[in-house]
C-alpha positions as a printed Julia matrix, in Angstrom:
261×3 Matrix{Float64}:
 55.0   107.76   96.65
 58.53  106.68   95.56
 59.53  103.01   94.5
 61.26  102.49   98.08
 58.55  102.82   99.79
 56.87   99.85  101.15
 54.35  101.39  103.54
 52.86  104.84  102.82
 50.01  105.75  105.04
 48.59  109.41  104.2
 46.73  111.57  107.0
 45.4   108.1   108.45
 42.66  108.91  111.0
 40.79  106.43  113.42
 37.9   107.53  115.51
 35.73  105.33  117.99
 32.73  107.25  118.69
 33.91  110.59  119.79
 37.45  109.28  120.58
 40.13  110.0   118.12
 42.7   107.26  118.45
 44.94  108.28  115.54
 44.66  111.8   114.49
 45.93  112.37  110.63
 49.05  110.37  110.78
 51.69  110.18  107.94
 54.05  107.26  108.32
 56.19  105.37  105.91
 58.45  102.4   105.83
 61.19  102.04  103.49
 62.27   99.01  101.79
 64.6    96.75  103.74
 64.57   98.99  106.85
 63.68   98.39  110.28
 61.36  101.03  112.0
 60.05  101.41  115.38
 56.78  102.65  116.68
 56.99  103.85  120.12
 54.98  106.02  122.75
 53.43  105.75  126.29
 50.52  103.37  126.96
 47.36  104.79  124.99
 49.22  106.53  122.24
 47.62  104.89  119.52
 50.37  102.61  118.62
 48.41   99.15  118.13
 45.36  100.83  116.68
 47.66  102.38  114.12
 49.04   98.79  113.59
 45.63   97.42  113.13
 44.91   99.77  110.54
 48.23   98.97  108.51
 47.02   95.32  108.53
 43.07   95.53  107.88
 41.93   94.96  111.18
 40.51   98.48  111.44
 39.44  100.42  108.49
 40.66  104.02  108.69
 38.0   106.92  109.39
 39.94  108.79  106.85
 43.08  108.68  104.96
 44.49  106.14  102.84
 47.13  103.41  103.19
 49.31  102.16  100.39
 51.31   99.01  100.39
 53.94   98.24   97.77
 52.13  101.0    95.56
 48.7    99.6    95.86
 45.84  101.27   97.68
 45.02   98.75  100.36
 42.5   101.28  102.46
 39.37   99.25  103.45
 40.6    96.02  102.3
 40.04   93.01  104.46
 42.87   91.38  106.7
 43.66   88.27  104.57
 44.06   90.8   101.42
 47.16   92.48  103.45
 48.36   89.22  104.29
 48.22   87.8   100.52
 50.12   91.05   99.44
 53.13   90.57  101.88
 52.19   91.7   105.62
 52.72   89.17  108.5
 52.37   90.35  112.08
 52.33   89.09  115.33
 50.18   90.14  118.42
 50.53   92.24  121.73
 48.75   89.36  123.39
 49.77   85.87  122.27
 47.51   84.72  119.71
 48.52   80.99  119.23
 46.29   78.24  118.46
 47.19   76.81  122.05
 46.02   73.3   121.7
 47.59   72.8   118.56
 51.5    71.55  118.23
 54.08   74.11  117.18
 54.14   72.44  113.59
 50.61   72.65  113.3
 50.53   76.52  114.16
 53.19   77.39  111.32
 51.21   75.16  108.87
 47.89   77.43  109.79
 50.2    80.29  108.52
 51.12   78.73  105.27
 47.64   78.13  104.11
 47.59   81.53  102.42
 50.08   80.45  100.07
 48.97   77.08   99.13
 47.56   76.29   95.85
 45.38   73.06   96.34
 41.52   73.58   95.88
 39.25   71.95   98.14
 38.05   69.29   95.47
 41.96   68.41   95.38
 42.25   68.41   99.1
 39.17   65.74   99.38
 40.62   63.83   96.82
 44.22   63.75   98.02
 45.54   64.49   94.57
 49.53   63.99   94.17
 49.81   67.48   93.73
 48.04   68.08   97.07
 50.1    65.36   99.05
 53.49   66.86   97.57
 52.46   70.54   98.68
 51.64   69.11  101.9
 54.89   67.6   102.61
 56.79   70.81  100.96
 54.83   72.75  103.73
 55.72   70.58  106.63
 59.39   70.4   105.54
 59.39   74.31  105.27
 57.73   74.69  108.47
 60.38   72.58  110.55
 62.79   74.75  109.13
 61.05   78.06  110.25
 60.87   76.61  113.58
 64.66   75.74  113.63
 65.35   79.06  112.18
 63.43   81.1   115.17
 65.07   78.85  117.83
 62.39   75.94  118.14
 64.28   73.13  116.91
 62.98   69.94  118.12
 59.9    71.63  119.47
 57.64   70.63  116.2
 55.37   68.37  118.31
 54.95   70.59  121.43
 51.58   71.88  121.91
 51.6    75.81  121.89
 50.39   75.84  125.51
 53.36   74.11  126.86
 55.91   76.1   125.2
 57.6    78.66  127.49
 56.31   82.45  127.17
 59.82   83.53  125.02
 59.26   80.33  122.62
 55.58   81.11  122.26
 56.92   84.58  121.23
 59.03   82.87  118.79
 56.45   80.74  117.55
 54.08   83.69  116.5
 56.92   84.77  114.57
 57.58   81.49  112.71
 53.94   81.54  111.79
 54.19   84.96  110.59
 57.08   84.22  108.38
 54.99   81.24  107.24
 52.78   83.66  105.3
 56.14   84.5   103.2
 55.86   88.48  104.04
 57.59   91.65  102.61
 57.11   93.21  105.71
 56.73   91.88  109.26
 54.84   93.91  112.14
 55.95   92.72  115.61
 53.67   94.09  118.45
 55.67   94.32  121.52
 57.68   91.02  120.86
 59.97   91.32  124.0
 57.27   92.27  126.34
 57.48   89.66  129.34
 61.04   88.46  128.22
 64.06   88.55  130.66
 67.11   90.66  129.72
 68.87   87.51  127.82
 65.82   86.65  125.88
 65.47   90.1   124.99
 69.12   90.64  123.81
 68.65   87.4   121.96
 65.48   88.71  120.14
 67.11   91.91  119.11
 69.84   90.31  117.45
 67.25   87.97  115.67
 65.15   90.76  114.31
 68.33   92.17  112.53
 68.89   88.66  111.25
 65.38   88.77  109.74
 66.52   91.73  107.63
 69.52   90.6   106.4
 68.74   86.54  105.93
 65.04   87.06  105.01
 65.15   90.15  102.96
 62.7    91.56  105.05
 61.34   95.04  106.16
 60.21   95.21  109.92
 57.99   97.5   111.75
 57.9    97.08  115.48
 56.08   98.57  118.67
 58.28   98.38  121.52
 58.43   99.79  124.96
 61.97   98.67  125.65
 64.29  101.2   124.6
 67.11   99.25  124.58
 65.48   97.1   121.5
 64.47  100.02  119.71
 67.82  102.01  119.71
 69.87   98.94  119.36
 67.76   97.79  115.95
 66.12  100.47  114.64
 66.81  102.67  111.26
 64.0   105.15  111.96
 61.85  105.76  114.65
 58.2   107.44  114.89
 56.83  108.51  118.1
 52.78  109.0   119.05
 51.36  110.52  121.88
 47.53  110.78  122.37
 47.2   109.77  118.5
 49.25  112.27  117.41
 52.91  111.96  115.77
 54.87  113.99  117.88
 58.44  113.03  116.44
 60.2   110.67  113.92
 63.94  110.36  113.05
 66.92  108.35  113.6
 67.4   106.68  117.31
 70.04  109.03  118.21
 67.6   112.14  117.13
 64.91  110.8   119.17
 66.79  110.48  122.07
 67.52  113.89  122.08
 64.12  115.34  121.36
 62.42  117.24  124.13
 58.73  116.41  123.1
 59.55  112.74  123.19
 61.37  113.17  126.59
 58.6   115.18  128.15
 56.04  112.45  126.68
 58.14  109.67  128.47
 58.27  111.75  131.85
 62.03  111.59  131.8
 65.01  111.05  129.91
 65.68  107.5   131.34
 62.72  106.19  129.53
 64.33  106.88  126.05
 67.85  106.16  127.06
 69.71  103.27  125.26
 71.6   102.35  128.54
């Protein structure tokens, strides 16, 4: 593995009983890149995401992150090492405010222990004040200015998606995984979010890995695209190469599905 690889998954396999959801997949994400993972419904994309974040343990194969073998480690270990994610189905704390949701994401980076928290030591109070200030900055950065005290369930769908990103950024990730982030968005929201993903790389020095069905997003923002079908990797390359790949076109049942227009 070279020093430029942030993620290096080798022959990763996941079986559920007799079903092979991901079949011996090799996959890599270079530092500073934006990589898309695409494929028809049921191709194994979210299952693969879950193995890259510790939600599922691979049946076989190894997952390395920043040179460390992470195979079999629990999800919080991946978060601590610098992997943040959003989910295909929004998973906010719906009865908590936007600010509180982001503060939950920051918990993994806070230094105060239980004893200090109970005593409300100066260090804990200072750390909490800094965390609140940082959480407000993240909300504004993600387009949620002046929505700190809005309860999660009362936010619009697009704002809930943005709040998930803000919470993921609160973990201070090196790699951000976005699982269908524009699903349910209108064309304007999608275009704005696509531009936002590009900003995350340049302004936050992040690598980004996303699952996305909207090919305008994939072709507009990705450096590299990997395609899965029935749990197999069938193609990978630049967006332009993927658009012309016959196996990809066949998997999507037509050229329109992989067109950037």
